[in-house]
N, C-alpha and C positions, 0 to 999 in steps of 0.2 A: 460687830459692835461690842463695846465693853461697857458694862453697867456696874455701878456701885451705889449702894445706899446704906445709910447709917443714921441711927438716932444720936444726935450730938448731946442733947440734954433732955430733961423730961418734957420740954416744950418745943424743941427745934430738931429738924431733921436735915440731912444732906443727901442729895442725889447728884451723881456725875455720870454722864454718857460721853463716850469717845468714839469717833470714827463710825458714825452711823450714816449709811447711804439713804438719802431722802427720796429720790426719784430718778427716773431714767433721763438721759439727756434729750431723748425724743419728746419728753413731756415738757421740757423747758429747762432753762439754765439759770441757777443763782450763782452769779460770779462771786459776790462777797456780801455777806450780811452779818453785821455785828450788833448785838444787843447787850447792853450792860445796864441793869436797872436795880435800884434799891427802892422798894415800895414799902412805905411806912404807914399807909392807910390801913386802918383796922377793919378787916373784912375776913372772909374765909381764907385760911392759910397765909395770912399776912400778920406781921411784917415778913418780907421775903426779899432775898437778894438773888438775882438771876444774871448769868453771863452765858451767852449763846453765840458761837462763832460758826458760820457756815461758809464754805468755799467750794465752788464747783460741784454743787449738789450733795456735799458731804457735811454733816455736822462734825467739825473738828473737836469741839469741846462744848459741853453744856453743863453748867453747874447751877444748882438750885439749893439755897439754904432757906428754909421756910418754917413757919409756925405750923405745928402738927394738927391743930384743931380747927374746927369751924368757928365762925363768929359767935354763934350762940353757945359755944362750949369753952369760953375763955377760962384758962387755968393759971393765970398770972398770979 
């Protein structure tokens, strides 16, 4: 697995994960799962952008760009 994280601005962070083995084939098989989401609802760690692609029980890529703080810690 390859992990990368970085603070983009004072309020936003980036996390990237590549080639992460999720589970054994004997536990089940995820053929293909694609999630692309832009969440603008103001809550903990939002707004947030997420892209997660899974094929044959491996995360190929997962990208998260998110607000660093909790809802009660707004720093805008």
